[in-house]
VOPAGU-2260 file (C-alpha; in pm, 1 decimal, decimal comma):
REM VOPAGU-2260
SITE   aa  ch    i         X         Y         Z
SITE  UNK   A    0     324,2    1218,6   -1967,3
SITE  UNK   A    1     695,4    1217,7   -1909,5
SITE  UNK   A    2     914,8     922,9   -1991,7
SITE  UNK   A    3    1048,0     940,9   -1636,0
SITE  UNK   A    4     706,0     860,3   -1493,0
SITE  UNK   A    5     651,5     564,7   -1726,7
SITE  UNK   A    6    1001,1     438,9   -1645,0
SITE  UNK   A    7     923,3     458,6   -1271,6
SITE  UNK   A    8     598,9     265,9   -1320,6
SITE  UNK   A    9     772,7       5,2   -1538,2
SITE  UNK   A   10    1063,4     -41,3   -1293,8
SITE  UNK   A   11     853,9     -67,1    -976,2
SITE  UNK   A   12     804,0    -424,4    -858,0
SITE  UNK   A   13     681,2    -606,3    -549,0
SITE  UNK   A   14     975,9    -631,5    -312,2
SITE  UNK   A   15     986,4    -929,8     -78,6
SITE  UNK   A   16    1346,2    -904,7      40,2
SITE  UNK   A   17    1459,0    -605,1     241,1
SITE  UNK   A   18    1793,2    -485,5     372,2
SITE  UNK   A   19    1824,6    -442,5     747,7
SITE  UNK   A   20    1881,3     -70,8     691,1
SITE  UNK   A   21    1620,0     143,5     867,4
SITE  UNK   A   22    1411,0     381,4     658,3
SITE  UNK   A   23    1458,1     748,0     738,3
SITE  UNK   A   24    1150,7     911,8     894,4
SITE  UNK   A   25    1170,6    1187,7     631,9
SITE  UNK   A   26    1126,6     931,7     353,1
SITE  UNK   A   27     837,2     764,6     533,8
SITE  UNK   A   28     671,1    1104,3     568,3
SITE  UNK   A   29     727,4    1174,1     197,2
SITE  UNK   A   30     547,8     855,9      90,6
SITE  UNK   A   31     265,6     931,0     334,4
SITE  UNK   A   32     239,6    1282,8     191,4
SITE  UNK   A   33     197,9    1133,8    -156,5
SITE  UNK   A   34     -87,5     919,4     -21,2
SITE  UNK   A   35    -242,6    1221,2     150,3
SITE  UNK   A   36    -251,9    1408,5    -181,6
SITE  UNK   A   37    -438,2    1129,2    -363,7
SITE  UNK   A   38    -781,0    1200,3    -508,3
SITE  UNK   A   39   -1090,7    1043,4    -357,5
SITE  UNK   A   40   -1462,7    1032,9    -426,8
SITE  UNK   A   41   -1615,6    1369,8    -331,4
SITE  UNK   A   42   -1275,4    1446,4    -169,3
SITE  UNK   A   43   -1381,7    1261,1     146,7
SITE  UNK   A   44   -1034,2    1106,5     195,5
SITE  UNK   A   45   -1155,1     803,4     394,4
SITE  UNK   A   46    -811,4     665,7     472,0
SITE  UNK   A   47    -589,2     628,8     772,0
SITE  UNK   A   48    -236,2     487,0     772,6
SITE  UNK   A   49     -82,5     311,7    1070,6
SITE  UNK   A   50     297,5     312,3    1051,0
SITE  UNK   A   51     464,7      28,6    1239,2
SITE  UNK   A   52     836,1      81,8    1293,0
SITE  UNK   A   53     845,3     -76,2    1638,3
SITE  UNK   A   54     981,7    -430,4    1617,0
SITE  UNK   A   55     723,9    -576,2    1857,1
SITE  UNK   A   56     429,2    -417,7    1675,5
SITE  UNK   A   57     560,3    -535,2    1338,7
SITE  UNK   A   58     591,2    -888,5    1477,2
SITE  UNK   A   59     228,7    -876,5    1597,4
SITE  UNK   A   60     108,0    -752,6    1258,0
SITE  UNK   A   61     309,4   -1026,5    1084,8
SITE  UNK   A   62     116,3   -1289,9    1279,1
SITE  UNK   A   63    -180,2   -1204,4    1055,0
SITE  UNK   A   64      14,1   -1311,2     743,6
SITE  UNK   A   65     146,5   -1652,6     637,8
SITE  UNK   A   66     469,4   -1550,5     461,7
SITE  UNK   A   67     790,5   -1521,8     660,4
SITE  UNK   A   68     941,5   -1261,8     426,0
SITE  UNK   A   69     718,2    -985,2     567,9
SITE  UNK   A   70     905,9   -1004,6     899,0
SITE  UNK   A   71    1215,4    -861,2     727,6
SITE  UNK   A   72    1052,8    -528,4     641,0
SITE  UNK   A   73    1175,3    -246,0     866,5
SITE  UNK   A   74     840,9     -63,9     826,4
SITE  UNK   A   75     489,0    -193,6     777,4
SITE  UNK   A   76     218,8      53,5     683,3
SITE  UNK   A   77    -135,4     -64,1     744,8
SITE  UNK   A   78    -367,9     114,1     502,8
SITE  UNK   A   79    -716,2     139,0     649,0
SITE  UNK   A   80   -1045,6     259,2     512,8
SITE  UNK   A   81   -1288,5     454,7     727,7
SITE  UNK   A   82   -1637,1     348,0     621,5
SITE  UNK   A   83   -1793,8     630,4     824,8
SITE  UNK   A   84   -1610,2     885,9     609,7
SITE  UNK   A   85   -1633,8     726,5     266,1
SITE  UNK   A   86   -1867,9     836,4      -9,9
SITE  UNK   A   87   -2151,3     602,3    -103,1
SITE  UNK   A   88   -2302,6     609,2    -449,4
SITE  UNK   A   89   -2684,5     628,0    -486,5
SITE  UNK   A   90   -2701,2     250,6    -537,9
SITE  UNK   A   91   -2512,9     195,8    -209,9
SITE  UNK   A   92   -2167,1     126,4    -357,7
SITE  UNK   A   93   -1912,4     226,6     -92,7
SITE  UNK   A   94   -1605,5     381,3    -255,4
SITE  UNK   A   95   -1382,7     335,2      50,5
SITE  UNK   A   96   -1176,8      53,3    -102,4
SITE  UNK   A   97   -1135,2     243,9    -429,0
SITE  UNK   A   98   -1018,3     559,7    -253,5
SITE  UNK   A   99    -772,5     375,1     -30,8
SITE  UNK   A  100    -637,5     186,2    -333,8
SITE  UNK   A  101    -568,1     514,6    -513,1
SITE  UNK   A  102    -385,8     649,9    -207,2
SITE  UNK   A  103    -181,9     329,4    -169,1
SITE  UNK   A  104     -79,4     345,4    -535,4
SITE  UNK   A  105      43,9     702,0    -480,1
SITE  UNK   A  106     234,5     576,0    -174,8
SITE  UNK   A  107     407,5     286,5    -349,3
SITE  UNK   A  108     508,4     494,0    -651,8
SITE  UNK   A  109     647,0     765,1    -423,5
SITE  UNK   A  110     842,1     495,5    -238,0
SITE  UNK   A  111     986,0     364,7    -565,2
SITE  UNK   A  112    1092,3     717,5    -661,8
SITE  UNK   A  113    1290,9     734,4    -336,6
SITE  UNK   A  114    1466,8     401,4    -392,9
SITE  UNK   A  115    1242,0     216,5    -149,0
SITE  UNK   A  116    1065,9    -110,9    -208,9
SITE  UNK   A  117     708,3    -205,5    -127,1
SITE  UNK   A  118     466,5    -488,9    -178,7
SITE  UNK   A  119      89,8    -464,8    -175,7
SITE  UNK   A  120     -27,0    -736,6      67,6
SITE  UNK   A  121    -398,1    -817,1      86,9
SITE  UNK   A  122    -388,8   -1185,6     188,9
SITE  UNK   A  123    -389,3   -1132,3     563,7
SITE  UNK   A  124    -624,1   -1183,8     857,0
SITE  UNK   A  125    -794,6    -844,0     875,8
SITE  UNK   A  126    -970,3    -929,3    1203,5
SITE  UNK   A  127    -636,3   -1005,4    1367,0
SITE  UNK   A  128    -484,9    -675,3    1245,7
SITE  UNK   A  129    -799,0    -493,3    1364,7
SITE  UNK   A  130    -745,9    -643,9    1710,8
SITE  UNK   A  131    -370,3    -571,6    1711,1
SITE  UNK   A  132    -427,9    -204,6    1629,1
SITE  UNK   A  133    -746,1    -180,0    1839,8
SITE  UNK   A  134    -941,1     -44,1    1543,3
SITE  UNK   A  135   -1304,9      60,2    1572,8
SITE  UNK   A  136   -1560,5    -135,9    1369,1
SITE  UNK   A  137   -1588,9     130,2    1095,4
SITE  UNK   A  138   -1211,0     127,2    1029,6
SITE  UNK   A  139   -1115,1    -161,2     800,0
SITE  UNK   A  140    -754,7    -271,9     742,6
SITE  UNK   A  141    -735,7    -311,6     362,8
SITE  UNK   A  142    -366,6    -360,0     284,6
SITE  UNK   A  143     -32,0    -417,1     450,4
SITE  UNK   A  144     248,2    -227,8     279,9
SITE  UNK   A  145     596,2    -341,0     384,1
SITE  UNK   A  146     845,7     -61,8     317,6
SITE  UNK   A  147    1222,7     -70,6     309,3
SITE  UNK   A  148    1535,3     -71,6      99,9
SITE  UNK   A  149    1523,9    -362,7    -144,5
SITE  UNK   A  150    1756,3    -649,4     -65,8
SITE  UNK   A  151    1935,8    -883,7    -298,7
SITE  UNK   A  152    1720,2   -1129,5    -479,6
SITE  UNK   A  153    1577,7   -1217,6    -815,2
SITE  UNK   A  154    1369,0    -953,7    -986,7
SITE  UNK   A  155    1022,1   -1089,3   -1058,9
SITE  UNK   A  156     912,5   -1123,0   -1417,9
SITE  UNK   A  157     648,9    -859,6   -1487,3
SITE  UNK   A  158     427,4   -1011,7   -1753,1
SITE  UNK   A  159     165,3    -757,3   -1855,2
SITE  UNK   A  160    -127,9    -793,1   -2091,2
SITE  UNK   A  161    -112,8    -592,5   -2413,4
SITE  UNK   A  162    -324,2    -280,8   -2461,2
SITE  UNK   A  163    -532,7    -469,8   -2715,2
SITE  UNK   A  164    -628,7    -720,9   -2444,0
SITE  UNK   A  165    -744,3    -459,5   -2195,0
SITE  UNK   A  166    -879,6    -167,6   -2400,6
SITE  UNK   A  167   -1197,0    -135,4   -2604,5
SITE  UNK   A  168   -1247,7     182,8   -2803,6
SITE  UNK   A  169   -1601,1     313,2   -2850,0
SITE  UNK   A  170   -1801,2       2,3   -2752,5
């Protein structure tokens, strides 16, 4: 693994302040391409991404979230899982959420590599977003990903557990 990749992962943080500068469509497409290339269970790729650049649509999506800071993002990507397309394990475990999470992680790291900021937002009213986007029942909004150029503000402290706290070797 290259040092550059570890540096990117270490430097990426959840951005909650964005500049008013619009994000170029080419960069949005690049981060979506990174998500498209993500692995998924049985390669079913059960994801769909709704890209909200329209001010009115972003405002409607923001109504499903309590924090005011989200309204400052020039782009909001709604990451959805398609439960009709996802792989289900023999015991019934639906891997939709796992697959979408992998794709979103690809997306946010690609964004960071382009100088863009993101934040993984899960604390929102999914039913309201479903209504706003007129989603069918099998399509679940799983995360809101605000995207934009980071604004001025304090960098959050990234306290991480040590490897010893999270890894067990051989039982």
